[in-house]
C-alpha positions in Angstrom: -0.6 -32.9 -27.7 -2.0 -30.7 -24.9 -5.5 -31.6 -26.0 -4.8 -35.3 -25.5 -3.4 -34.6 -22.0 -6.5 -32.6 -21.2 -8.9 -35.4 -22.1 -6.7 -37.9 -20.1 -7.1 -35.7 -17.1 -10.9 -35.5 -17.7 -11.1 -39.4 -17.6 -9.0 -39.5 -14.5 -11.3 -37.0 -12.8 -14.4 -39.0 -13.8 -12.9 -42.2 -12.4 -11.9 -40.4 -9.2 -15.4 -38.9 -8.9 -17.0 -42.3 -9.2 -14.7 -43.6 -6.5 -15.5 -40.7 -4.3 -19.3 -41.4 -4.8 -18.7 -45.1 -4.0 -16.9 -44.2 -0.8 -19.7 -41.7 0.1 -22.3 -44.5 -0.3 -20.2 -47.0 1.8 -19.7 -44.2 4.4 -23.5 -43.6 4.4 -24.3 -47.3 4.8 -21.8 -47.7 7.5 -23.1 -44.6 9.3 -26.6 -46.1 9.2 -25.2 -49.3 10.6 -23.4 -47.4 13.4 -26.5 -45.4 14.1 -28.5 -48.6 14.3 -25.9 -50.1 16.6 -26.1 -47.0 18.8 -29.9 -47.2 18.8 -29.8 -50.9 19.7 -27.5 -50.2 22.5 -29.7 -47.5 23.7 -32.7 -49.8 23.5 -30.9 -52.6 25.3 -29.6 -50.2 27.8 -33.1 -48.8 28.5 -34.6 -52.3 28.7 -32.0 -53.5 31.2 -32.4 -50.4 33.2 -36.2 -50.9 33.2 -35.8 -54.5 34.3 -33.7 -53.4 37.2 -36.4 -51.1 38.3 -39.1 -53.8 37.9 -36.9 -56.2 39.8 -36.7 -53.7 42.6 -40.5 -53.5 42.6 -40.5 -57.3 42.9 -38.2 -57.2 45.9 -40.3 -54.5 47.5 -43.4 -56.6 46.9 -41.9 -59.7 48.5 -40.6 -57.7 51.4 -44.0 -56.4 52.3 -45.8 -57.7 55.4 -49.1 -59.6 55.1 -51.4 -56.7 54.3 -53.9 -55.7 51.7 -52.0 -55.6 48.4 -53.1 -54.4 44.9 -52.0 -57.4 42.7 -52.9 -55.6 39.4 -49.8 -53.4 39.7 -47.4 -56.2 40.4 -49.0 -58.2 37.6 -48.4 -55.4 35.1 -44.8 -55.2 36.2 -44.4 -58.9 35.7 -45.9 -58.5 32.2 -43.3 -55.7 31.4 -40.5 -57.9 32.7 -41.7 -60.6 30.4 -41.7 -58.2 27.5 -38.2 -57.0 28.3 -36.9 -60.5 28.5 -38.5 -61.3 25.2 -36.7 -58.2 23.6 -33.4 -59.2 25.2 -33.8 -62.8 24.0 -34.7 -61.9 20.4 -32.9 -63.4 17.4 -31.2 -60.1 16.7 -29.7 -60.3 20.2 -28.3 -63.7 19.5 -26.7 -62.5 16.3 -25.3 -59.3 17.8 -23.8 -60.8 21.0 -21.7 -63.8 21.7 -22.3 -66.8 24.1 -21.7 -64.9 27.3 -24.7 -62.7 26.7 -26.9 -65.8 26.3 -25.6 -67.4 29.5 -26.3 -64.3 31.5 -29.7 -64.1 29.9 -30.5 -67.7 30.8 -29.4 -67.1 34.4 -31.7 -64.1 34.6 -34.6 -66.2 33.2 -34.0 -68.9 35.9 -33.8 -66.4 38.7 -36.9 -64.6 37.4 -38.9 -67.9 37.3 -37.9 -68.6 40.9 -38.9 -65.0 41.8 -42.2 -65.4 39.9 -42.9 -68.7 41.9 -42.1 -66.9 45.2 -44.4 -64.0 44.3 -47.2 -66.3 43.3 -46.8 -68.3 46.5 -46.6 -65.0 48.4 -49.8 -63.8 46.8 -51.6 -67.1 47.7 -50.3 -67.3 51.3 -50.9 -63.6 51.8 -54.5 -64.0 50.8 -55.0 -67.0 53.1 -53.2 -65.1 55.9 -55.5 -62.1 55.5 -58.5 -64.4 55.5 -57.2 -66.3 58.5 -56.8 -63.0 60.5 -60.4 -62.1 59.7 -61.5 -65.5 60.8 -59.5 -65.2 64.1 -61.2 -62.0 64.9 -64.6 -63.7 64.5 -63.5 -66.8 66.5 -62.1 -64.6 69.2 -65.3 -62.7 69.5 -67.4 -65.9 69.4 -65.3 -67.6 72.2 -65.6 -64.5 74.4 -69.4 -64.2 73.8 -70.3 -67.9 74.1 -68.1 -69.1 76.9 -67.9 -67.8 80.4 -64.3 -67.1 80.5 -62.4 -65.6 83.2 -60.8 -62.2 82.7 -57.3 -63.7 82.3 -58.3 -66.0 79.5 -60.0 -63.2 77.7 -56.9 -61.1 78.1 -54.7 -63.9 76.8 -57.0 -64.4 73.8 -56.9 -60.7 72.9 -53.2 -60.5 73.6 -52.5 -63.4 71.3 -54.6 -61.9 68.5 -53.0 -58.4 69.0 -49.5 -59.9 69.1 -50.1 -61.7 65.8 -51.5 -58.4 64.3 -48.1 -56.8 64.9 -46.9 -58.6 61.7 -49.4 -56.4 59.7 -47.9 -53.3 61.2 -44.4 -54.3 60.3 -43.5 -54.9 64.0 -41.7 -57.9 65.3 -44.0 -60.8 66.3 -43.2 -62.3 69.7 -43.6 -65.9 68.9 -42.5 -67.2 72.3 -45.2 -65.2 73.9 -47.8 -66.4 71.4 -46.8 -70.0 72.0 -47.0 -69.5 75.8 -50.5 -68.1 75.4 -51.5 -71.1 73.2 -50.2 -73.5 75.8 -52.3 -71.7 78.4 -55.4 -71.9 76.3 -54.8 -75.6 75.6 -54.6 -76.3 79.3 -57.4 -74.0 80.3 -60.1 -75.1 77.9 -60.2 -77.6 75.1 -63.4 -76.8 73.4 -63.8 -76.8 69.7 -63.7 -73.0 69.3 -60.6 -72.6 71.3 -58.9 -75.4 69.4 -59.9 -73.8 66.1 -58.5 -70.5 67.3 -55.2 -72.2 68.3 -55.1 -74.0 64.9 -55.4 -70.7 62.9 -52.9 -69.0 65.1 -50.3 -71.8 64.4 -51.1 -71.7 60.7 -50.4 -67.9 60.6 -47.2 -68.4 62.5 -46.1 -71.0 59.9 -47.0 -68.6 57.0 -45.1 -65.8 58.7 -42.1 -68.1 58.9 -42.5 -68.9 55.2 -42.6 -65.2 54.3 -39.4 -64.7 56.2 -37.8 -67.5 54.3 -38.9 -65.8 51.0 -37.3 -62.6 52.1 -34.0 -64.4 53.0 -34.0 -66.0 49.6 -34.3 -62.6 47.8 -31.4 -61.3 49.9 -29.2 -64.2 48.9 -29.7 -64.4 45.1 -31.0 -61.3 43.4 -31.8 -60.8 39.7 -30.4 -57.3 39.8 -26.8 -58.5 40.2 -27.0 -60.6 37.0 -28.7 -57.6 35.3 -25.8 -55.5 36.4 -23.3 -58.0 34.9 -25.3 -58.1 31.7 -25.4 -54.3 31.6 -21.7 -54.0 32.2 -21.0 -56.7 29.5 -23.2 -54.7 27.0 -21.3 -51.5 27.8 -18.0 -53.1 27.3 -19.1 -54.7 24.1 -20.5 -51.4 22.9 -17.4 -49.4 23.7 -15.1 -51.9 22.0 -17.4 -52.0 18.9 -17.8 -48.2 18.8 -14.0 -47.7 18.9 -13.6 -50.1 15.9 -16.5 -48.5 14.1 -15.0 -45.0 14.8 -11.7 -46.2 13.4 -13.4 -47.6 10.3 -15.4 -44.4 9.9 -12.3 -42.2 10.2 -10.5 -44.4 7.7 -13.5 -44.1 5.3 -13.7 -40.4 5.9 -10.0 -40.0 5.4 -10.1 -41.9 2.1 -13.1 -39.8 1.0 -11.2 -36.6 2.0 -8.1 -37.7 0.2 -10.2 -38.4 -2.9 -11.9 -35.1 -2.5 -8.6 -33.2 -2.2 -7.3 -35.1 -5.3 -10.5 -34.2 -7.1 -10.1 -30.5 -6.1 -6.5 -30.4 -7.2 -7.2 -32.2 -10.5 -10.2 -29.9 -11.0 -8.1 -26.8 -10.4 -5.4 -28.1 -12.7 -8.0 -28.9 -15.3 -9.6 -25.5 -14.9 -6.2 -23.9 -15.1 -5.5 -25.8 -18.2 -8.8 -24.8 -19.7 -8.1 -21.2 -18.7 -4.7 -21.4 -20.3 -6.1 -22.8 -23.5 -8.9 -20.2 -23.5 -6.4 -17.5 -22.6 -4.1 -18.7 -25.4 -7.0 -18.7 -27.8 -8.1 -15.2 -26.7 -4.5 -13.9 -26.8 -4.0 -15.3 -30.2 -7.3 -14.0 -31.6 -7.4 -10.7 -29.8 -3.8 -9.9 -28.9 -1.5 -7.3 -30.4 0.8 -10.0 -31.8 0.6 -11.4 -35.3 0.3 -15.2 -35.2 1.1 -17.3 -38.3 1.3 -21.1 -38.5 2.7 -22.8 -41.5 3.1 -26.4 -42.5 6.3 -28.2 -43.0 6.5 -26.8 -46.5 6.2 -23.2 -45.2 2.6 -22.8 -46.5 0.4 -20.6 -44.3 -2.3 -22.7 -42.6 -3.4 -20.3 -39.9 -3.4 -16.5 -39.3 -5.2 -14.4 -36.7 -7.0 -11.1 -37.3 -3.9 -9.0 -36.3 -2.0 -10.4 -39.4 -4.9 -9.2 -41.6 -5.0 -5.8 -40.0 -1.2 -5.4 -40.1 -0.6 -6.5 -43.7 -3.7 -5.4 -45.5 -4.2 -8.8 -47.0 -7.3 -10.8 -46.6 -7.4 -14.3 -45.1 -8.1 -15.9 -48.5 -5.1 -14.0 -50.0 -2.7 -15.3 -47.3 -3.8 -18.9 -46.5 -1.8 -21.3 -48.6 0.8 -18.7 -49.5 4.4 -18.6 -48.5 5.3 -15.9 -45.9 7.6 -14.5 -48.6 4.5 -12.6 -49.8 5.4 -10.0 -47.1 9.1 -9.8 -48.1 10.2 -6.2 -48.8 13.7 -7.0 -50.0 15.0 -4.6 -47.3 15.8 -7.2 -44.7 19.4 -8.4 -44.7 19.7 -11.8 -46.5 21.9 -13.2 -43.7 19.0 -12.9 -41.3 17.0 -15.3 -43.5 19.9 -17.7 -43.7 20.2 -17.7 -39.9 16.4 -18.3 -39.7 16.5 -21.3 -42.0 19.5 -22.7 -40.2 17.8 -22.4 -36.7 14.6 -24.0 -37.9 16.3 -26.8 -39.8 18.1 -27.6 -36.5 14.8 -27.7 -34.6 15.6 -24.5 -32.7 13.8 -21.3 -32.0 14.8 -18.1 -34.0 14.3 -14.5 -32.9 15.0 -11.5 -35.0 13.5 -8.5 -36.9 11.9 -8.2 -40.3 11.4 -5.1 -42.5 8.3 -6.2 -44.4 5.9 -4.7 -46.9 2.2 -4.3 -46.7 -0.2 -4.9 -49.5 -0.4 -1.2 -50.2 3.4 -1.0 -50.5 4.2 0.7 -47.1 7.0 -0.6 -45.0 6.6 -1.8 -41.4 8.9 -3.3 -38.9 8.2 -6.6 -37.1 10.0 -8.4 -34.2 9.5 -12.1 -34.8 9.9 -15.3 -32.8 9.6 -18.4 -34.9 9.7 -22.0 -33.5 9.0 -25.5 -34.8 6.0 -27.4 -33.5 6.6 -31.1 -32.8 4.2 -34.1 -32.9 5.5 -37.6 -32.1 9.0 -36.1 -32.1 8.6 -34.8 -35.6 8.3 -31.3 -36.9 4.8 -30.8 -38.3 4.4 -27.0 -38.3 6.1 -23.7 -37.6 4.7 -21.1 -35.3 5.6 -17.4 -35.9 4.6 -14.8 -33.3 5.4 -11.3 -34.5 5.0 -7.8 -33.0 4.7 -4.6 -35.0 7.6 -2.4 -33.8 7.2 0.3 -36.4 6.4 3.0 -33.8 9.2 1.8 -31.6 11.7 2.0 -34.4 10.5 5.4 -35.4 10.7 6.6 -31.8 14.1 5.1 -31.5 15.1 7.1 -34.6 13.7 10.2 -33.0 15.5 9.5 -29.7 18.7 9.1 -31.7 18.0 12.3 -33.4 17.4 14.0 -30.0 20.7 12.6 -28.7 22.6 14.3 -31.5 20.5 17.4 -32.2 19.3 20.4 -30.1 15.5 20.3 -29.6 15.1 24.1 -29.8 17.2 25.1 -32.7 17.3 21.7 -34.5 21.1 22.3 -34.7 23.6 19.5 -33.9 24.5 19.4 -30.2 27.8 18.9 -28.4 27.7 15.1 -28.8 27.2 15.5 -32.5 30.1 18.0 -32.7 32.4 15.6 -30.9 31.3 12.7 -33.1 31.8 14.8 -36.2 35.3 15.8 -35.1 36.2 12.3 -34.0 35.3 10.9 -37.4 36.8 13.8 -39.5 40.1 14.6 -37.8 41.8 11.3 -38.8 40.8 12.1 -42.4 42.1 15.6 -42.0 45.4 14.2 -40.6 45.8 11.9 -43.6 45.0 14.8 -46.0 47.1 17.3 -44.0 44.1 19.6 -44.0 43.1 22.1 -41.3 40.0 22.7 -39.1 39.0 25.9 -37.3 36.7 25.7 -34.3 34.7 28.8 -33.3 33.2 28.9 -29.9 30.4 31.6 -29.7 28.7 33.0 -26.6 25.9 35.6 -26.5 26.9 38.5 -24.3 24.4 39.2 -21.4 22.0 36.6 -22.6 21.2 35.6 -19.0 19.9 39.0 -18.1 17.5 39.0 -21.2 16.4 35.5 -20.4 15.7 36.3 -16.7 14.1 39.6 -17.4 11.9 39.0 -20.4 11.2 35.3 -19.8 12.4 32.0 -21.3 10.0 32.2 -24.2 11.7 35.4 -25.4 15.1 33.8 -24.7 14.2 30.7 -26.8 13.0 32.8 -29.7 16.2 34.9 -29.4 18.4 31.7 -29.6 16.5 30.5 -32.7 17.0 33.9 -34.3 20.7 34.1 -33.5 21.2 30.6 -34.9 19.6 31.7 -38.2 21.8 34.8 -38.4 25.0 32.8 -37.7 24.1 30.3 -40.4 24.0 33.1 -43.0 27.7 33.7 -42.5 28.7 30.1 -43.1 29.2 27.7 -46.0 27.0 24.7 -46.5 30.0 22.5 -45.5 30.5 24.3 -42.2 29.0 22.7 -39.1 27.0 24.9 -36.8 26.0 23.4 -33.4 24.4 24.6 -30.2 26.4 23.2 -27.3 24.9 25.0 -24.3 22.4 27.5 -23.2 23.6 30.5 -25.2 26.7 28.8 -26.6 27.3 27.8 -30.3 30.2 26.0 -32.0 31.2 26.3 -35.6 33.5 23.7 -37.3 35.1 25.0 -40.5 36.8 22.3 -42.5 40.0 23.1 -44.5 40.0 26.9 -44.1 42.6 28.5 -46.5 44.4 30.2 -43.7 44.0 31.4 -40.1 42.6 34.6 -41.5 39.6 32.7 -43.0 38.4 32.0 -39.5 38.9 35.7 -38.6 36.9 36.7 -41.7 34.0 34.5 -40.6 34.2 35.9 -37.0 34.0 39.5 -38.3 31.2 38.6 -40.6 29.2 37.1 -37.8 29.8 40.0 -35.5 28.8 42.5 -38.2 25.5 40.6 -38.8 24.5 41.4 -35.2 25.0 45.1 -35.5 21.3 45.2 -36.4 19.0 44.6 -33.3 16.8 41.5 -33.3 13.1 41.9 -32.9 11.4 39.3 -30.7 7.7 39.8 -30.2 7.4 43.4 -28.9 11.0 43.7 -27.9 13.9 45.1 -29.9 17.1 43.5 -28.6 20.7 44.5 -29.2 22.9 41.4 -29.1 26.7 41.2 -29.2 28.8 38.0 -29.4 32.1 36.9 -28.0 34.0 34.3 -30.2 37.0 32.1 -29.4 39.0 30.3 -32.1 41.2 27.2 -32.0 43.0 25.6 -34.9 43.7 22.0 -35.9 46.5 20.9 -35.9 48.2 24.1 -34.7 46.7 24.2 -31.2 46.1 20.5 -30.7 45.1 17.3 -32.4 42.6 16.1 -29.7 39.0 17.2 -30.5 38.0 17.6 -26.9 41.0 19.9 -26.2 40.3 21.9 -29.3 36.7 22.6 -28.1 38.1 23.5 -24.7 40.7 25.9 -26.1 38.1 27.6 -28.3 36.0 28.0 -25.1 39.0 29.5 -23.3 39.7 31.9 -26.2 36.0 33.0 -26.0 36.4 34.0 -22.3 39.4 36.0 -23.4 37.2 37.8 -25.9 34.7 38.5 -23.1 37.4 39.9 -20.8 38.6 42.1 -23.7 35.2 43.9 -23.6 32.9 41.5 -25.5 31.6 41.9 -29.0 34.9 40.6 -30.4 36.9 37.5 -31.1 40.2 36.0 -29.9 42.4 33.2 -31.1 43.6 30.6 -28.6 47.1 31.1 -27.1 48.9 28.8 -24.7 48.8 31.4 -22.0 45.0 31.4 -22.1 45.0 27.9 -20.7 46.8 29.2 -17.7 44.3 32.0 -17.3 41.5 29.6 -17.8 42.9 27.4 -15.1 43.2 30.3 -12.7 39.6 31.3 -13.5 38.4 27.7 -12.8 40.3 27.8 -9.4 38.7 31.1 -8.7 35.2 29.7 -9.5 35.8 26.8 -7.2 37.1 28.9 -4.3 34.3 31.4 -4.7 31.8 28.7 -3.9 33.0 28.4 -0.3 34.2 32.0 0.2 31.1 33.1 2.3 31.1 29.8 4.2 34.8 30.3 5.1 34.3 34.0 6.0 36.7 35.1 3.3 34.3 37.9 2.0 34.5 41.1 4.0 33.5 44.7 3.7 35.4 48.0 3.4 33.8 51.5 3.3 35.0 54.7 1.5 33.7 58.0 2.8 31.8 60.5 0.5 32.1 64.2 1.4 30.8 67.6 0.4 33.4 69.2 -1.8 32.5 72.7 -0.5 33.4 72.0 3.2 34.7 68.4 3.3 31.8 67.3 5.6 31.2 63.5 5.5 27.7 62.8 4.2 27.9 59.2 2.9 29.7 55.9 2.5 30.2 53.5 -0.3 30.2 49.8 0.7 33.0 48.0 -1.1 33.3 44.2 -1.1 36.7 42.4 -0.7 37.9 38.8 -1.0 40.9 37.4 0.8 41.0 33.8 -0.4 42.9 31.2 1.7 44.0 29.5 -1.4 44.4 32.4 -3.9 45.2 35.3 -1.6 43.7 38.7 -2.2 41.5 38.7 -5.3 40.5 42.2 -6.7 36.7 42.8 -7.1 37.1 43.5 -10.9 38.3 39.8 -11.2 35.9 37.9 -9.0 32.7 40.0 -9.4 32.3 39.1 -13.2 32.9 35.5 -12.3 30.4 35.6 -9.5 27.9 37.1 -12.0 28.6 34.4 -14.6 28.2 31.6 -12.1 25.2 33.1 -10.2 27.1 33.3 -6.9 26.6 37.1 -7.0 23.0 36.7 -5.7 24.1 35.2 -2.4 27.2 37.5 -2.1 25.0 40.5 -3.0 22.6 39.8 -0.1 25.5 39.3 2.3 26.9 42.7 1.2 23.5 44.4 1.5 22.8 43.1 5.1 26.4 43.7 6.3 26.4 47.3 5.0 23.0 48.0 6.6 24.2 46.7 10.0 27.5 48.6 9.9 25.8 51.8 8.7 23.7 51.9 11.9 27.0 51.8 13.9 28.6 54.5 11.8 25.6 56.8 12.0 26.0 56.9 15.8 29.6 58.2 15.4 28.9 60.8 12.7 25.9 63.1 12.9 26.3 64.4 9.3 26.2 60.8 7.8 23.1 60.6 5.7 23.3 57.5 3.5 25.3 54.4 2.4 25.8 53.4 -1.2 25.5 49.7 -2.0 26.4 48.4 -5.5 23.8 46.1 -7.1 24.7 43.7 -9.9 22.4 43.5 -12.9 22.1 39.7 -12.3 21.0 40.4 -8.7 18.6 43.3 -9.8 16.7 41.2 -12.2 16.0 38.3 -9.9 12.3 37.8 -9.2 12.9 37.8 -5.5 15.3 40.8 -5.3 12.9 43.3 -3.9 11.3 40.9 -1.4 14.8 39.8 -0.3 16.2 43.3 0.4 12.9 44.4 2.0 13.2 41.4 4.4 16.7 42.5 5.3 15.5 46.1 5.9 12.8 44.9 8.3 15.2 42.5 10.1 17.9 45.2 10.5 15.3 47.9 11.3 16.8 50.5 9.0 15.1 53.2 6.9 15.1 52.5 3.1 15.7 56.3 2.5 19.3 56.0 3.9 20.2 53.3 1.4 21.4 54.3 -2.0 21.4 51.5 -4.6 24.2 52.0 -7.2 23.5 50.5 -10.6 25.8 50.6 -13.5 24.6 52.7 -16.5 25.3 49.9 -19.0 23.1 47.4 -17.1 19.9 49.4 -17.0 20.2 50.3 -20.7 20.1 46.6 -21.6 16.4 46.4 -20.9 15.0 49.8 -20.5 11.3 48.9 -19.8 12.1 46.3 -17.2 14.8 48.6 -15.6 12.4 51.6 -15.4 9.7 49.5 -13.8 12.1 48.1 -11.2 13.7 51.4 -10.3 10.3 53.1 -9.9 9.2 50.3 -7.5 12.4 50.7 -5.5 12.1 54.4 -5.3 8.4 54.1 -4.2 9.7 51.9 -1.3 12.0 54.7 -0.2 15.3 53.6 -1.7 17.5 56.2 -3.5 18.9 55.3 -6.9 22.4 56.1 -8.1 23.8 55.6 -11.6 27.4 54.3 -11.3 30.1 54.8 -13.9 28.0 57.4 -15.7 29.5 58.4 -19.1 30.9 55.0 -20.0 27.7 53.6 -21.4 25.4 54.7 -24.2 22.4 56.0 -22.3 20.0 58.2 -24.2 19.3 61.6 -22.6 15.6 61.0 -23.2 15.7 57.7 -21.1 18.0 59.3 -18.6 15.4 62.0 -18.0 12.6 59.4 -17.6 14.5 57.1 -15.2 13.7 57.6 -11.4 17.3 58.6 -10.5 18.6 60.5 -7.5 22.3 60.6 -8.2 24.8 60.4 -11.0 28.4 59.2 -10.3 31.1 60.4 -12.7 33.3 57.5 -13.7 36.9 57.7 -12.4 38.2 57.5 -16.0 37.0 61.1 -16.6 38.6 62.3 -13.3 42.1 60.8 -13.8 43.4 63.4 -16.3 41.7 66.5 -14.8 42.3 69.3 -15.2 44.9 68.8 -17.9 42.8 66.9 -20.4 40.5 69.2 -22.3 38.2 66.4 -23.4 37.8 65.0 -19.9 37.3 68.5 -18.5 34.6 69.2 -21.1 32.8 65.8 -20.4 33.0 66.2 -16.7 31.6 69.8 -16.8 28.8 68.6 -19.1 27.9 65.8 -16.8 27.8 68.1 -13.8 25.7 70.6 -15.7 23.4 67.8 -16.9 22.8 66.4 -13.5 22.1 69.9 -12.1 19.6 70.6 -14.8 17.9 67.2 -14.0 18.1 67.9 -10.3 20.3 65.0 -9.7 23.1 64.9 -7.1 26.5 64.4 -8.8 29.3 62.4 -7.3 32.9 62.4 -8.6 34.8 59.2 -7.7 38.5 58.5 -7.9 39.8 62.0 -6.6 43.4 61.5 -5.9 44.9 65.0 -6.4 44.1 68.4 -5.0 44.0 69.8 -8.5 41.2 67.4 -9.4 39.3 68.3 -6.2 39.7 72.0 -6.9 38.4 71.6 -10.5 35.3 69.8 -9.4 34.7 72.3 -6.6 34.9 75.2 -9.1 32.4 73.5 -11.4 29.9 73.0 -8.6 30.2 69.2 -8.3 28.3 68.2 -5.1 30.1 65.3 -3.6 33.6 63.8 -3.9 35.1 60.4 -3.2 38.7 59.2 -3.5 42.1 58.5 -2.0 42.8 62.2 -1.5 40.2 62.3 1.2 40.3 58.7 2.4 41.1 55.2 1.2 38.5 52.5 1.7 38.7 51.4 5.4 37.7 48.4 7.5 34.8 48.9 10.0 36.9 49.6 13.1 39.3 51.9 11.2 36.4 53.8 9.8 34.9 54.3 13.2 38.2 55.9 14.4 38.3 58.0 11.3 34.7 59.2 11.8 35.5 60.1 15.5 38.6 62.1 14.4 36.6 64.1 11.8 
């Protein structure tokens, strides 16, 4: 159908092209005619102009006095005038110009004949006049010589001759004087010579009078006026004709231009159609889509190379076959029914096939099948298909990624929620139970930040494998966060079944995990919620298990807790605390207090411990043991820690001016803060800004924290000590530090934990432990500090056992800056 249209357009273009050529020929012929017209006008114009000049020469000739004239020149002019008149009076002229032109030309010819007659007469008379003048000179001389004339007569003769000669000098001839002289001569002497002289003088006067008449005639009726009329007539005719010719030329040019534009448009359309057909052919033969054309009976009549490549069949094997040869039996039958219904109705169908190649492999195709019409009848069917196997497989991968963790290959949170959403209604009908265990790795963030994410990832994979060992095949294990796992146990026999699994998991982690060159001790905190006891909503069950997990962490970690209703209240409080903590610094709710440290031997103040406090506008006063762990979990401790460090340094410079014995200030450093990559550069920046010596700053680090990663801790502490900072181990005795590592650590001070001081001196165990710590620190040349001294008996015991420094309510409670300044002045 398109092909027919294409050829019709080609015929139209040819017809239009011939028309365009015809118009170009007409335009060329007319241009030649116009050019000839312009040339003719130019020739006529030049001829008339030349005739005007020649006529001027004629006038000048006739206006001359009787003198010696070169008649050859005037004869040539007359010849040119004749030639010009012949050109103006040609047959072409009579064809080109109407009657008025011929009338003007006839008038010019008549005037010219008169002028020619005058000039011929002038030439004849002028010749006789010249001859007569010569003759007069001779007669005059003869009369004077042969006759004895008196002086007066001679004078009159000469005077007459001279007066007559004035004509030849273009002067006015005094005829009256000449006639007077003639009369005198007639009366004086009547001889033959004188009479002959008088006769010639009279003849010359008559000729002069005739010359004057000729001049008057030229003034009255001149050829130049008629030539001007003829010239003006030609100009008018030319201008009128040239306007008409221009209009005709413009019209011819416009028609040619219109045809040219039409040709260009049709040519572009034709080229576009050719390009489309060529593009379609190229696309069909070289595109990524399979193209199959079948006849009305669904027998294949055409395939492109893509079909051969996709199916593995040859052209000979497919042509003449029904497309059912590719059928795999895996496409839904209803799709084929919809296809047949659409095509029978003359409509386009779009859908997907799951077909089979010649080698038996399955591939997916997205197909668009439509009927082809000719003369309003369906003659063929066109199928354009795209192989979407890769897309389908990628989609399956994406769907897998949406429900499974990429690192551990365990189901993710979305998968857990979907699982519970589908299973809980069944459990409800069967009156069965579910237990949900929410597991969090203790201190995973420190390991991840210290040893790197690659070690952290390997650790997560190892932990997932260990947890899986404690579960049944029917139990669902999922990773729902960074270091968070969820276990769904279906139909546990009792609540104790969940507890048994929790203990089993915790026991599995008593053995350290080896990751690369690192041996890592990992503990878990587990929260448990039960369906339907705690709730029937799967989202709340996961949330309650999460809340119970935090209760396990608050209980010392490495344990498990069941959800209780009061935990939701505690969790809500924790959430409020987290939200308020985000703006605590911005709202100036965080502030500092300082507790003096003194020499036990003489109560001389030698140091201060910087203590952070939080007075929340929304929550009131929040103890450090509540908000510091939350700040560590949320990462807010980094910003708060830098605030504490800078504020303490600035305040110490003020305190040092009031107390000469004050040597250092102790600042607590969180493990999260310590293992930040920028920790050392951050505090050194503050030291330089504040202009304080690092040697007066004692960094207090909890014993448990540095033992989590011994190698990294040792490297950091050595670097800090080299920079001039002093290192203090806080809460010593509550952790599990090895004496070998304790000896190797770059430490300046050990702080005895308050829990050992509280029952002194009554508790034998605490007394023994405290004495041992003091002895140990002395042997290692560490300064020892006892914190939490509230009784004089406690102070006395420590003094007796040579403890160096004390700190506690007995000497001074923590004080605000201004209160401490007054205290320092008083002491």
